[in-house]
C-alpha positions in Angstrom: 84.6 30.0 151.4 85.9 27.0 149.9 89.5 27.1 151.4 88.0 27.8 154.8 85.5 24.5 154.3 88.6 22.3 152.9 90.4 23.7 156.1 87.8 22.6 158.5 87.5 19.2 156.8 91.0 18.6 157.1 90.6 18.5 161.0 88.0 15.7 160.7 88.3 12.7 162.6 89.4 10.2 159.9 91.0 12.5 157.7 89.0 12.5 154.9 89.7 13.9 152.0 88.3 17.0 150.2 87.1 17.4 146.5 85.4 20.7 145.1 83.1 20.7 141.8 80.0 20.2 139.4 78.3 16.8 139.6 80.0 16.3 136.5 83.1 16.9 137.8 83.2 15.3 141.3 81.9 11.9 139.6 85.3 12.3 137.7 87.3 13.4 140.5 85.9 10.7 142.9 87.3 8.0 140.4 90.9 8.6 142.1 89.8 9.9 145.0 90.8 8.8 148.6 87.8 7.8 151.0 85.9 8.6 153.0 85.6 11.9 151.1 83.9 15.4 151.4 82.0 16.7 148.1 81.6 20.1 148.1 79.5 21.5 145.6 79.5 25.3 144.3 78.4 27.8 146.4 74.4 27.8 145.9 72.8 31.5 146.4 74.6 34.0 148.6 72.5 36.1 150.4 73.9 39.8 150.9 72.4 42.4 153.9 73.5 45.4 154.0 73.5 46.9 157.8 73.4 50.0 159.2 76.7 50.5 160.1 77.5 50.6 156.5 78.6 46.8 156.6 77.3 44.2 154.2 77.0 40.4 156.1 77.1 37.6 153.9 75.3 34.1 154.3 76.1 31.2 152.3 74.2 28.1 151.8 76.6 25.0 151.3 75.9 21.5 150.4 78.5 19.0 151.1 78.1 15.1 150.8 80.2 12.8 153.3 80.9 9.9 151.3 82.5 6.2 151.8 83.2 4.3 149.0 81.1 1.2 148.7 81.0 -2.0 146.8 78.8 -2.3 143.7 75.9 -4.7 144.3 75.3 -3.6 147.5 71.7 -3.3 148.5 70.7 0.2 150.7 70.8 -2.0 153.8 74.2 -3.1 153.5 75.1 0.5 153.4 73.8 2.0 156.5 77.4 1.6 158.5 78.2 4.1 155.8 75.1 6.5 156.3 75.9 6.4 160.0 79.9 7.1 160.2 78.9 10.0 157.4 76.5 11.5 160.0 79.2 11.6 162.9 81.5 13.2 160.5 78.4 16.3 159.4 77.8 16.3 163.2 81.6 17.0 163.7 82.0 19.2 160.7 79.0 21.4 162.0 80.8 21.9 165.0 84.4 22.8 164.3 82.6 25.0 161.3 81.0 26.9 164.3 84.4 27.1 166.1 86.5 27.6 163.2 89.1 30.5 163.7 91.0 33.0 161.1 92.8 35.8 162.3 91.5 37.3 165.4 87.6 35.7 166.0 85.4 33.1 164.5 84.7 33.0 160.8 81.3 31.5 160.6 78.3 32.1 162.6 75.6 29.2 162.8 72.5 30.3 164.9 71.7 27.9 167.6 68.4 26.5 166.6 69.1 26.7 162.8 68.4 23.9 161.0 71.1 21.9 158.7 69.4 19.0 156.2 71.0 15.7 155.9 69.7 13.2 153.4 71.4 9.6 153.2 73.1 9.5 149.6 73.3 5.5 148.1 75.2 3.8 145.4 76.6 7.5 143.9 78.9 8.2 141.1 80.5 5.8 138.8 82.9 4.9 142.0 80.0 3.7 143.8 79.6 5.9 147.3 77.3 6.4 150.1 76.9 8.4 153.1 75.1 11.6 153.9 74.1 15.0 152.0 74.4 18.1 154.2 72.7 21.5 153.2 73.6 24.5 156.1 73.7 27.9 156.2 77.0 29.5 157.4 77.0 33.2 158.1 80.5 34.6 157.7 81.7 36.7 160.7 83.8 39.3 159.2 82.7 42.0 156.7 84.1 44.9 155.3 83.0 48.4 155.9 82.8 50.7 152.9 83.0 54.6 153.2 
């Protein structure tokens, strides 16, 4: 899953870098990251749904932060530009995730009408970043049939 998310991030406008890890790990990685950067946290609970045809569908909830490096001492209002830019990246990510192909077909299914949540992030990490935190649920289109 992490590899597919990173592949999608690499196609975003502005070529943001990508980092994966826990909050503490990302704080350390962020010190040397190129910005803008998309930070992916470990997967949240995975919903596993057995199907009648012998397959199992997997639904993942992921949390990503689309962050820009900001200056220390800036007020929240000074960082609104970064939040707006990060929101555009998050929107682009959602569209590209729904179209991402691996092999013969799409990899993820994002149901129309499903809600993704974006929350502004201000002055985060030691390196000082601001942007958007995105929580979204993705269903994989590929499954294994067990006999």
